[in-house]
C-alpha positions as CSV (number, residue, x, y, z in Angstrom):
1,M,0.0,0.0,0.0
2,S,1.4,3.4,-0.9
3,R,1.4,6.5,1.2
4,I,-1.8,8.6,1.3
5,S,-1.6,11.5,-1.1
6,L,-3.3,14.9,-1.1
7,N,-5.5,13.6,-3.9
8,D,-6.6,10.7,-1.8
9,V,-7.5,13.1,1.0
10,R,-9.3,15.4,-1.3
11,S,-11.4,12.5,-2.7
12,L,-13.2,12.2,0.6
13,S,-16.7,13.6,1.1
14,D,-17.1,16.6,3.3
15,I,-16.0,15.8,6.9
16,M,-18.8,15.6,9.4
17,T,-19.0,18.1,12.3
18,T,-20.1,17.4,15.9
19,D,-22.7,20.2,16.0
20,A,-25.1,19.1,13.3
21,Y,-27.5,16.6,14.8
22,L,-31.0,16.1,16.0
23,F,-31.9,14.1,19.1
24,T,-35.6,13.6,19.1
25,V,-38.0,12.1,21.6
26,P,-41.3,12.5,19.8
27,M,-43.6,11.9,22.8
28,V,-42.4,12.0,26.4
29,P,-44.4,9.6,28.5
30,G,-46.4,11.4,31.1
31,F,-45.7,14.8,29.6
32,G,-46.9,14.6,26.0
33,L,-45.5,16.1,22.8
34,I,-42.4,18.1,23.1
35,G,-40.4,16.9,20.0
36,K,-38.7,19.8,18.3
37,A,-38.5,22.0,21.4
38,L,-36.5,19.3,23.2
39,S,-34.3,18.7,20.1
40,I,-33.5,22.4,20.0
41,K,-32.6,22.4,23.7
42,C,-30.3,19.4,23.4
43,Q,-26.7,20.7,23.7
44,R,-24.8,17.4,23.7
45,V,-25.7,13.8,23.2
46,T,-23.5,10.7,23.5
47,M,-23.8,8.3,20.6
48,P,-24.4,4.8,22.1
49,G,-21.6,2.4,21.4
50,V,-21.4,-1.3,20.9
51,G,-18.8,-3.9,21.7
52,N,-18.4,-7.6,22.4
53,E,-17.2,-9.5,25.4
54,A,-13.9,-11.2,24.5
55,F,-12.9,-14.3,26.4
56,T,-9.5,-15.9,26.9
57,V,-8.7,-19.6,26.2
58,N,-5.6,-21.0,27.9
59,M,-4.1,-23.9,25.9
60,Y,-0.7,-25.5,26.4
61,G,0.9,-22.4,28.0
62,H,-0.6,-20.0,25.4
63,Q,-3.5,-17.6,25.6
64,V,-5.8,-16.9,22.7
65,K,-8.6,-14.4,22.7
66,H,-12.0,-15.1,21.1
67,R,-15.0,-13.0,20.5
68,G,-17.9,-13.3,22.9
69,K,-21.4,-12.1,22.7
70,R,-22.3,-8.7,21.5
71,S,-22.6,-6.3,24.4
72,S,-23.4,-2.7,25.2
73,Q,-23.8,-0.7,28.4
74,Q,-27.2,0.3,27.0
75,V,-27.0,3.7,28.4
76,F,-26.3,7.1,26.9
77,S,-26.5,10.7,28.1
78,A,-27.9,13.9,26.8
79,S,-27.4,17.5,28.1
80,F,-30.2,20.1,27.7
81,I,-30.2,23.8,28.1
82,E,-33.2,25.4,29.8
83,D,-35.2,28.5,29.1
84,K,-37.8,30.2,31.3
85,T,-40.5,27.6,30.6
86,F,-38.5,24.8,32.2
87,S,-40.2,22.5,29.7
88,A,-37.2,20.2,29.1
89,Y,-36.5,19.8,32.8
90,R,-40.1,19.3,33.7
91,A,-40.6,16.8,30.9
92,M,-37.6,14.8,32.1
93,T,-38.5,14.8,35.8
94,I,-42.2,14.0,35.1
95,W,-41.0,11.1,32.8
96,H,-38.7,9.9,35.5
97,E,-41.6,10.0,37.9
98,F,-43.5,7.7,35.5
99,V,-40.5,5.3,35.6
100,V,-40.2,5.3,39.4
101,N,-42.7,7.1,41.6
102,V,-41.0,8.9,44.4
103,Q,-43.9,8.1,46.9
104,T,-44.5,4.5,46.0
105,G,-41.3,3.3,44.4
106,R,-43.4,1.7,41.6
107,S,-43.9,2.5,38.0
108,V,-47.1,3.9,36.6
109,G,-47.5,0.8,34.5
110,N,-45.7,-1.7,32.4
111,K,-42.6,-0.8,30.4
112,S,-44.7,0.0,27.4
113,T,-46.2,2.8,29.4
114,Y,-42.9,4.5,30.4
115,A,-40.5,3.6,27.7
116,T,-40.5,5.1,24.1
117,N,-38.3,5.2,21.1
118,A,-35.9,8.1,20.3
119,F,-34.0,9.0,17.2
120,L,-30.5,10.4,16.7
121,Q,-29.8,11.9,13.3
122,I,-26.4,13.3,12.2
123,L,-26.7,15.9,9.5
124,D,-24.3,16.8,6.7
125,N,-23.3,20.4,5.9
126,Q,-26.4,20.8,3.8
127,G,-28.8,19.7,6.6
128,S,-29.6,16.3,5.1
129,V,-29.5,13.2,7.3
130,A,-26.2,11.5,6.8
131,Y,-26.5,8.9,9.5
132,S,-29.4,7.9,11.9
133,R,-30.0,5.5,14.7
134,N,-33.3,4.5,16.2
135,I,-32.9,4.0,20.0
136,I,-35.5,1.6,21.1
137,G,-37.1,1.3,24.6
138,V,-35.7,4.6,26.0
139,F,-36.4,5.8,29.5
140,P,-34.6,8.2,31.8
141,Q,-32.4,6.4,34.4
142,E,-31.2,9.6,36.1
143,V,-32.0,13.3,35.8
144,Q,-28.8,14.9,37.2
145,D,-28.8,17.9,39.3
146,F,-27.8,21.3,38.1
147,D,-25.8,24.1,39.8
148,L,-27.1,27.5,40.5
149,D,-24.1,29.8,41.4
150,S,-24.3,33.6,41.9
151,G,-20.6,33.9,42.2
152,S,-19.2,32.5,39.0
153,G,-20.7,34.9,36.5
154,T,-23.4,34.2,33.9
155,A,-23.7,30.8,32.3
156,P,-26.6,29.0,30.7
157,L,-28.6,26.6,32.9
158,N,-28.2,23.1,31.7
159,F,-28.7,19.6,33.0
160,T,-27.8,16.1,31.9
161,V,-30.1,13.0,31.7
162,T,-28.8,9.4,31.6
163,F,-31.0,7.2,29.5
164,S,-31.3,3.5,29.4
165,Y,-32.4,1.7,26.3
166,D,-33.1,-1.8,24.9
167,S,-31.5,-1.8,21.5
168,L,-30.3,0.3,18.5
169,G,-32.2,0.1,15.3
């Protein structure tokens, strides 16, 4: 194989950027439609990864690795910025309350009641979808706290949610 030339590099399509994406939860269980407003407020999302569990076989003084089953942590996080409506924060805390009620410790219903599907779309420089993932069986695992601090100057209020999910489509 020869060295990579400038022409090889120039033959690539436009390079993707990290700021052109849409994270969409069309319907938040317990809260209702929020779709685009929540997508706009999403400041950062972690693309769920995949892996496999490797296992080691010891034979005659040697170790050989083999692939195991496909695995995933089945969690990802998203950070949201908030405005004066507090709609994103309220949606996430109400949804979390659907998952585990603070008074009873129970769910409002079966998983089909509190879990939904979400979509992560990565856009090219013209705004078209270049890559997308369906995230199936999503629900908030943790709505993290946010800091209010009068001494550090002005900063946007944001918070992070850790989501659990069943699979990627």
